[in-house]
N, C-alpha and C positions, 0 to 999 in steps of 0.2 A: 104484840110483841112485835109481827112483822111491819105493823105500820111506826110503832118506834121505829126500828132500825131504818125504815127508810126514810123518815124524818128527820135522823139524823145522818145518813148519807147526803142527803140534797143538801141541806146547810151548811156541812161540814165542806165540798168542793165549792161554794161561792168564795169570792174573791171582792169584799165591798171597799168600794173606793174610800181610801182612808184621810182624803185630803179638802177635804170639804170644796169649796168654792174652785179649787186648784184644779182640779183633778179634769181632765178632757183637752180637749184639740182646741190649738190657740194659733191663730194666724198672727204674724207681726204687723202692724201697721205703722209703725216710724220707729226711728231707732236715732237719737242724738247724740252726739257727744261732748265732752266738758264745755265746749266754745260754743255749743248750741249749733252745731251743722249737723246735717243729714247727711249719716251714714246709708240708712238702707228705710226702702218704703213698701207697701203689699206688694209691688209690683218686684219686689224682689223675690219673692214667693218663699219666705221663711215662716219654718211653724216648728210651734211647740205641740209636743204630748208629754201629760202626767199621769201615771197609773201606779197604786201600790207606790212602792220606793223605787219606781223606773221612770225613767223621760228619756224622749228620745225628742231626736234633732232631725229635723229636713231641710235642704234648699231644691227648690225648683228650677232654678233659674241660672245663668252661667253656670258655673264649676257645681252640678251637683252633687249632694251625697245624701247620705241617711247614715246616724250614729245615732246607738241606745250608751245611754248612761245608768248608773247607781244614783239615787237622789236622798238628801232629808230634808224636811220642810215642816216649820215651823211658824206660825200665824207672821212672824216679823223677818222670818229669811226661807232662800231656798239654798241647799249646799248642793251643786253638782258634783259627780265625780266617776274616775275610772269609764272613761270612753269606751266603749266597744266598739267594731267594725267586724263584717261578715268579710271572709278574705277569702272563701271558696271552699267548697269539697268539704262542708258541715263543720268550718271552722271559723274561728272568730280569734281576732286578736286585740290587747288591750293597747289603746293609743296613747298618746299625751295629748293632757288639755287644750294646747295651740291649735286641734284641730279641728275645735269648738268656734276658734276666734271669727269665722266668713258668717257664724250667727249669731253673733253679739255673747255667748258667752266668755266671761271674763278668764286669765289664767288661774286666778283661784276657785274659780267655781261656785261663790259667791255673788246673791242677787238679795239686796233687801227689797221686802214687798213695800210699793209705798202704796199700790192700791189695787184690791182683788174684791170684785163681784161676781157674778154669774155669767157676765157679758163683758167686761175689762178685766184686764189688767194691768199695771205701770210696775218696772222691776227696775234697779237701778245700782249701778256696780260700786266698788270700792272706785275705780277710777272716773267714776261721775255719768260715766254713760248711763241714759235712761231710754228703756225700750217699750214703746206702747203695744198692746194686744188686744184683738176681739175674740171672742170664743166663739168657735162654729160647728 
């Protein structure tokens, strides 16, 4: 009986990845707008991270920031919503979607998945921007 209780307790605490190849940490390698102009490269140090129903966005060059969000994913698209930023003293604040513009997240929060493997991801926005990532 004790063994069964231990096994149940151990497995109930696990949070298994549920998004397949999407889960994990990604580095932006190139971001092009609808006119094919380069908006950012890996030198801009933009990172996305996905796990469960959460995403985080980090920029480590220029104006640095870290924002967490909620997300929903399907094989065809990723929907980002409710950006949250730590504001100090143990408090978070919900921010407008526009705070994510510097890292390529569109105002509507929707990315169409163009390609997704264990090492490469290509996302497209409704504004026709294309963001390419490598997993690290």
